[in-house]
C-alpha positions as CSV (number, residue, x, y, z in Angstrom):
1,M,-25.3,11.8,26.2
2,Y,-21.8,9.9,27.4
3,I,-20.8,6.9,26.4
4,N,-19.6,3.6,28.1
5,N,-16.3,4.3,26.7
6,D,-14.4,1.0,26.2
7,Q,-17.4,-0.6,24.8
8,F,-18.3,1.6,21.9
9,K,-14.4,1.2,21.4
10,E,-14.6,-2.3,21.4
11,R,-17.4,-1.9,19.4
12,R,-16.4,-0.1,16.1
13,I,-12.5,-2.2,16.1
14,R,-14.6,-4.8,16.3
15,A,-17.2,-3.3,12.9
16,A,-13.6,-2.3,11.0
17,K,-12.4,-5.4,11.2
18,E,-15.0,-7.9,10.2
19,D,-16.3,-5.1,7.5
20,V,-14.9,-6.6,4.4
21,R,-17.7,-5.1,1.9
22,K,-15.5,-1.7,1.8
23,G,-13.0,-0.9,0.1
24,G,-10.0,1.1,2.2
25,S,-10.9,4.4,1.3
26,E,-14.5,4.4,2.3
27,L,-13.7,2.5,5.4
28,S,-10.6,5.6,6.8
29,R,-13.8,8.0,6.0
30,S,-16.8,5.4,8.2
31,A,-13.7,5.2,10.6
32,L,-12.7,9.6,10.7
33,E,-16.9,9.1,11.5
34,D,-15.8,6.7,14.4
35,L,-13.6,9.8,15.3
36,K,-15.6,12.1,15.4
37,E,-18.7,10.6,17.3
38,Y,-16.3,9.9,20.2
39,S,-14.5,13.2,20.0
40,N,-18.8,14.2,21.1
41,T,-19.6,11.5,23.6
42,C,-16.3,10.3,25.3
43,D,-16.9,10.4,28.7
44,A,-13.8,12.4,30.2
45,D,-12.6,14.3,33.1
46,S,-10.1,16.8,31.3
47,P,-9.1,17.9,28.2
48,T,-6.1,15.8,27.7
49,D,-8.4,13.3,29.4
50,L,-10.2,13.1,26.1
51,K,-7.6,13.8,24.1
52,S,-5.4,10.0,25.8
53,E,-9.0,8.4,24.5
54,L,-9.2,10.0,21.3
55,L,-5.6,8.2,20.5
56,D,-6.0,5.3,22.2
57,L,-9.3,5.3,19.6
58,A,-6.9,6.0,16.7
59,M,-4.1,4.5,17.8
60,Q,-6.6,0.8,17.9
61,M,-8.1,1.9,14.9
62,Q,-4.5,2.2,13.0
63,L,-3.9,-1.6,13.6
64,A,-7.1,-3.3,12.3
65,R,-6.3,-3.5,8.7
66,P,-3.1,-4.2,9.0
67,S,-3.6,-4.7,4.5
68,M,-4.8,-0.9,4.4
69,A,-2.3,1.4,4.3
70,V,-5.3,4.1,4.2
71,L,-6.4,3.6,7.3
72,W,-3.2,3.7,9.3
73,N,-2.2,6.5,7.1
74,V,-5.6,8.2,7.8
75,M,-5.5,7.7,10.8
76,Q,-1.6,9.0,11.7
77,R,-2.5,11.8,10.1
78,W,-5.8,13.0,12.7
79,I,-3.6,11.5,15.1
80,E,-1.2,14.3,14.7
81,Q,-3.6,17.0,14.6
82,L,-3.9,15.8,17.8
83,E,-0.9,18.4,19.1
84,N,-2.7,21.0,18.9
85,M,-6.2,20.7,20.3
86,P,-6.9,22.9,22.1
87,Q,-6.9,22.3,26.5
88,D,-9.0,25.3,27.9
89,T,-12.1,23.9,27.6
90,M,-13.7,20.0,27.3
91,D,-16.3,22.1,23.9
92,A,-13.6,23.6,22.3
93,A,-11.1,20.1,22.8
94,R,-15.0,18.5,21.0
95,E,-14.7,20.3,18.4
96,Y,-11.4,20.2,17.1
97,G,-11.7,16.8,17.0
98,I,-14.3,16.7,14.6
99,E,-13.4,19.5,12.8
100,Q,-10.0,17.6,12.0
101,A,-11.4,14.3,11.3
102,E,-14.4,16.4,9.1
103,M,-11.2,17.4,7.3
104,L,-9.5,14.7,6.8
105,Q,-12.6,13.1,5.6
106,K,-13.2,16.1,3.0
107,M,-9.3,15.3,2.4
108,S,-9.4,11.9,1.4
109,L,-13.0,12.7,-0.7
110,Q,-11.5,15.8,-3.1
111,A,-8.4,13.2,-3.6
112,G,-11.2,10.5,-5.0
113,K,-13.1,13.9,-6.9
114,A,-9.5,14.9,-9.0
115,I,-8.3,10.9,-9.6
116,V,-11.8,10.7,-11.6
117,Q,-12.0,14.2,-13.4
118,A,-8.8,13.0,-14.9
119,V,-9.4,9.6,-15.5
120,S,-12.5,9.5,-17.1
121,P,-12.2,12.1,-20.2
122,Q,-9.7,9.6,-20.8
123,I,-12.1,7.1,-22.1
124,P,-12.8,6.4,-25.6
125,P,-17.1,5.5,-26.1
126,G,-17.4,2.2,-26.2
127,S,-14.7,1.0,-24.5
128,V,-14.6,-2.2,-22.4
129,I,-13.1,-1.7,-18.8
130,L,-12.5,-5.0,-16.5
131,T,-12.5,-4.6,-12.8
132,H,-12.4,-6.8,-9.6
133,S,-13.7,-7.0,-6.2
134,Y,-15.0,-2.7,-5.4
135,S,-13.5,0.4,-5.4
136,T,-15.8,3.3,-4.8
137,T,-13.4,5.3,-7.4
138,V,-13.7,3.0,-9.9
139,L,-16.8,3.2,-9.0
140,A,-17.7,7.1,-9.5
141,I,-15.0,6.6,-12.9
142,L,-17.9,4.2,-14.0
143,E,-20.7,6.7,-12.7
144,T,-19.2,8.9,-15.2
145,M,-19.6,6.8,-18.3
146,Q,-23.2,5.7,-18.3
147,T,-23.8,7.9,-21.4
148,A,-20.4,6.2,-23.2
149,D,-21.5,3.7,-24.8
150,C,-19.0,2.0,-22.7
151,R,-19.3,-1.8,-21.0
152,V,-18.2,-3.4,-18.0
153,I,-16.5,-7.0,-16.9
154,I,-17.0,-7.3,-12.9
155,T,-15.5,-10.2,-11.2
156,E,-18.1,-12.2,-8.1
157,A,-14.8,-11.1,-6.1
158,R,-15.2,-14.9,-3.9
159,P,-15.9,-14.9,-1.0
160,G,-16.9,-11.5,-0.1
161,I,-18.3,-11.8,-2.9
162,E,-18.0,-7.5,-4.0
163,G,-19.1,-8.1,-7.5
164,R,-22.8,-8.2,-6.1
165,R,-22.5,-4.8,-5.0
166,L,-20.7,-3.3,-7.9
167,A,-23.5,-5.0,-10.5
168,R,-26.3,-3.7,-8.4
169,A,-24.5,-0.6,-8.7
170,L,-24.1,-0.4,-12.2
171,S,-27.7,-1.7,-13.2
172,E,-28.8,1.1,-11.8
173,M,-27.1,3.2,-14.2
174,K,-28.6,1.0,-16.7
175,I,-24.9,-0.2,-18.1
176,E,-23.8,-3.2,-19.9
177,T,-22.8,-5.3,-17.2
178,T,-21.1,-8.9,-17.9
179,Y,-20.9,-11.2,-14.6
180,I,-18.0,-13.7,-14.0
181,T,-16.1,-15.7,-11.9
182,E,-12.6,-15.4,-10.9
183,A,-12.4,-19.3,-12.5
184,Q,-13.5,-17.2,-16.3
185,L,-11.2,-14.7,-16.2
186,G,-9.2,-16.5,-18.5
187,C,-12.3,-16.8,-21.0
188,F,-12.9,-12.4,-20.7
189,I,-9.5,-10.1,-20.6
190,N,-9.3,-11.0,-24.4
191,Q,-12.6,-8.8,-24.9
192,A,-11.4,-6.2,-22.9
193,D,-9.9,-2.6,-23.0
194,V,-8.4,-2.0,-20.5
195,V,-7.9,-3.8,-16.7
196,L,-9.0,-0.8,-13.8
197,L,-8.2,-1.5,-10.4
198,G,-8.2,0.2,-7.0
199,A,-6.0,-0.4,-4.3
200,D,-6.5,-1.2,-0.9
201,S,-2.4,-0.6,0.0
202,V,0.2,1.2,-2.5
203,L,3.8,-0.2,-1.7
204,D,7.8,1.5,-1.6
205,D,8.0,-0.3,-5.1
206,G,5.5,0.5,-6.7
207,S,3.4,-3.1,-6.2
208,V,-0.6,-3.4,-5.0
209,V,-2.0,-5.0,-2.6
210,N,-5.8,-5.9,-3.7
211,K,-8.5,-8.3,-2.1
212,A,-7.4,-11.5,-3.8
213,G,-7.7,-12.6,-7.0
214,T,-6.5,-9.3,-8.1
215,Y,-2.9,-11.0,-9.0
216,L,-4.2,-12.9,-11.3
217,V,-6.0,-10.3,-13.1
218,A,-3.1,-8.4,-14.4
219,L,-1.5,-11.7,-14.8
220,A,-4.1,-12.7,-17.3
221,A,-5.0,-9.0,-18.6
222,R,-0.4,-9.3,-19.3
223,D,-1.2,-12.5,-21.2
224,H,-3.4,-10.5,-23.9
225,A,-1.7,-6.8,-23.4
226,V,-4.2,-5.3,-21.9
227,P,-3.1,-2.7,-19.8
228,V,-3.5,-2.0,-16.2
229,F,-4.5,0.7,-14.5
230,F,-4.5,1.2,-10.9
231,V,-6.5,4.2,-9.5
232,A,-5.4,5.4,-5.5
233,E,-5.3,8.1,-4.3
234,S,-1.6,9.0,-2.1
235,F,-3.0,8.3,1.2
236,K,-2.7,4.5,-0.2
237,H,1.0,4.9,-0.4
238,S,3.1,2.9,2.3
239,R,6.4,2.8,2.7
240,R,6.7,-1.2,3.7
241,R,7.9,-3.7,0.7
242,A,5.9,-7.1,-0.3
243,D,7.7,-8.5,2.6
244,E,6.9,-6.7,4.7
245,I,3.0,-6.6,4.3
246,E,0.8,-8.7,6.8
247,L,-2.0,-10.7,4.3
248,E,-5.0,-10.3,5.9
249,E,-6.7,-13.7,6.5
250,M,-10.7,-13.6,7.6
251,E,-13.2,-16.9,8.3
252,T,-13.0,-19.7,6.8
253,D,-16.4,-20.3,7.5
254,E,-17.2,-17.6,4.1
255,L,-15.7,-20.5,2.2
256,Q,-19.0,-22.8,3.2
257,L,-17.3,-25.8,3.5
258,P,-18.4,-28.4,5.6
259,A,-15.9,-30.1,8.2
260,I,-13.8,-33.1,5.6
261,E,-11.0,-34.4,7.5
262,F,-7.1,-33.9,6.7
263,I,-9.0,-31.4,5.0
264,H,-7.5,-27.4,6.0
265,P,-9.8,-24.7,4.1
266,R,-7.4,-21.2,4.7
267,N,-8.7,-17.0,3.6
268,I,-6.3,-14.9,2.2
269,Y,-8.4,-12.1,1.6
270,F,-5.6,-9.6,-0.5
271,D,-2.7,-10.7,-3.0
272,V,0.2,-8.6,-3.9
273,T,0.0,-7.6,-7.6
274,P,4.1,-6.6,-8.3
275,S,5.0,-3.6,-10.3
276,R,6.1,-5.5,-13.4
277,L,2.8,-6.3,-14.2
278,I,0.8,-2.3,-13.3
279,S,0.5,-0.2,-17.0
280,C,0.5,3.1,-15.0
281,W,-0.2,4.2,-11.5
282,V,-2.6,7.3,-11.2
283,D,-3.2,9.4,-8.1
284,E,-4.8,12.9,-7.2
285,A,-1.5,14.3,-8.5
286,G,-1.8,12.6,-11.9
287,A,-0.4,9.1,-13.1
288,R,2.3,8.1,-13.7
289,T,4.2,4.3,-16.2
290,D,7.1,4.4,-13.1
291,F,6.4,4.3,-9.9
292,S,10.0,5.5,-9.6
293,Q,9.0,8.7,-11.1
294,A,6.6,11.9,-9.0
295,S,3.4,11.5,-10.7
296,K,2.3,14.3,-13.1
297,A,-1.0,15.2,-14.8
298,M,-1.7,13.0,-17.2
299,P,-1.4,14.0,-20.6
300,A,-4.5,14.6,-23.4
301,G,-4.7,11.1,-25.0
302,F,-2.6,9.4,-22.4
303,L,-5.1,6.4,-21.9
304,Q,-6.5,6.8,-25.4
305,D,-3.4,5.8,-26.7
306,A,-2.9,2.8,-24.6
307,I,-6.6,2.1,-25.1
308,A,-6.2,2.1,-29.5
309,K,-3.0,0.3,-28.8
310,R,-4.5,-2.6,-27.0
311,Q,-7.2,-2.8,-29.8
312,K,-5.1,-2.7,-32.7
313,S,-3.2,-5.8,-30.9
């Protein structure tokens, strides 16, 4: 059953723009799911028309969340694959669009699994891990630590309050967790052995775009010699610099501030953490402590040594 093309695209783009719960990887895989559905249900008269419609949706999706490099990169990879779309039959063209989206979904999931497999064995039992906002990769790492007697400190991550979603997941895993507001970071950062964070974009110089408050976490960590590890698949890498990034600003209704004369609320959802505050970047290819160097397989004991050094400080 075919759908109204314009209505479908409008709904899906709006949903991507308004979704403040999903991290970048999760949102990009959701966008690929939309492309799969559109490949199957788009009202088109020929493979050429179908290709044009699919390109239009993908390019609009690229622009929906400017702070998330992963969405742009994944859509761009899918757009490039469409150059080889079969033009002989509609069924073949539709199936091709679906297959390419599924391939990219698998690549993203496999990248996340590779990061988890590299990081999880490196975290010693009994460690205290502090994280901010919600990252599917960080959550997957924590899930492997259920029997390691580790403790987690999580922030509320206002105004989206992604911390509650993470808290529910950790509760189901029976992981002892301390839930704090960002304003309490100064009171709790010294309890952490490592800060483990996801990312929405990793910029050309290694600085990281992530949920607002990440920069404050990294500053507090540096002041207390707590190592800061960012885990992010290479789809999140961007060639842009910090001064070229648009930090998305959401509706101020989320702040729940009543109208007050002369008061102008702001609700910027992302900030930029400079590379000087980052101890290590981890992607599916490995880890690096100098972003100008390529990622390499994480040496045995690498993260353990960083945590041990912190515990002795």
